NUTISE-648175 format. One record per residue: x, y, z of N, C-alpha, C in turn. Coordinates in steps of 0.05 Angstrom, whole numbers, plus 5000, padded with zeros to 4 digits. Example, Ala and Ser with C-alpha at 12.3 -4.5 7.8 and 13.67 -1.06 7.14 Angstrom:
% residues 2
526448865156524649105156526449345156 525749555142527349795143525850015157 
This chain:
% residues 103
165938682257167638902250167438962220 167438752204167238782175164538902167 162438842181159738942174159239222184 160939342200160539602212160039822191 161639842170161040052150158440012136 157739762130155239692117152839782135 152939722160150839792179150540092181 152840232182152840522184151440642159 152240562135151140672111148140602108 147440362117144640282116142940462134 143940512159142440682177142340972167 144541062156144641332146142641372123 142541172105140641182082137841182093 137241012113134641012125133941282137 135841402151135341662163134841872141 136441872120136142062098133342032086 132441792083129841732070127541832088 127841802114125641852132125942112149 128042272143128542502161126342702161 124842732139122642922137119842792143 119842542149117242402155116142512182 113542522183112242652206109642502212 109142462238106642332246105442492269 102942552268101542672290098842542294 098242432317095642322324094542502346 092142612341090942772362087942742361 086442902376083542872377082142922350 083443092333082243152307082642922287 084942802288085442582269088342512266 089042422243091742322237092942492215 095342602220096842742200099442602196 100042522171102342352165103642452140 106242492142107842562118109942342114 109742212091111641992084112742052057 115342062054116642102028115342342013 115042562028114042812017111142802008 109742582015106842562010105342592036 103542792037102142842062099342722061 098542602084095942492088094642622112 092142682111090742782134088042642135 087442512157084842372160083542482186 081042562183079442632206078142372216 078142342243077142092254074342012244 072642212241069842152232069742042203 071842082188071941972161073241692159 074341602182075641342182073541122184 073740922166071840702165072840472183 075440412180076640202196079640232197 080740102217083640102220084539812224 086439722208087539452210090139482225 090439332246092939332262094339062257 096739082247098438842241100738842261 100838632277102938612297104538362293 107238392294108938152295111338222313 113338052314115538092332117038352327 117138432301118938662295117538922292 114838922288113539182284110539172290 109439412292106539442296105739642275 104239562255103439732232100439772232 099640012222096840082221096140162193 093840062183092840152157090040272162 089740522154087240672158085640672132 083140582133081440592110079440822115 079241002096077441232100075041212081 073041382086070741392068071641452039 073541622037074741682011077341522009 077341311994079641121994082241261985 082141491971084541631963086141731987 084841752010086141852034086941642053 086741382044087741172062090741182065 091741092087094641102092095440902113 097940852115098940662135101640762146 102240662170104840732182105640522202 108240502207109340332228110140502252 109240432275109940582299112940602303 114240382298117140362303118640572286 117740632262119140822245119241102258 117241162274117141422287118141422316 119141192324120241162351118241252372 115741152370113741222390112840972404 111541002427110640782443108340642429 108840392421106840242406104340192422 104640132448102240082465100540332468 101840562471100340812474098840882448 100140832425098740882399096340692397 096740442403094440252401092140332419 092740412444090740502463089240742453 090740942442089541182433087741132409 088640972390087040912366084540752374 084840572393082540422403080440602415 081340802430079440992442077941152420 079441232400078241382378076241202363 076840952360075040762347072340752361 072440732388069940722403068440982401 069941202403068641472402067341532375 068641442353067741522326066441292311 066041062324064640832312066040732287 068640702287069940562266071040302276 071540112258072239842266075339822269 076239702290079039642294079439342290 081039272270081338992263084238912268 084738652273087438552276088038372252 090538402243091438242220092537982229 
């Protein structure tokens, strides 16, 4: 009961920080907006993807031919199906010959 206001304000702050964040994975590539910074990677420019998995999250770090366009995201932050994301990125890795690594 005592922690309820703290949890509420923590979740509200998290929502305020991430309310404009955006993630789109499709056949063309990855479009990601985090903290008002936009990243767009075409699959053919991706060199490798590192997948880090633990009990609380599944995170991806994309390395591109142009390192300035590298980016990372956590599936949980966007409330998307982590298994579906992993399967989709694995398919793109095979199709576009980039390496999928596990951390």
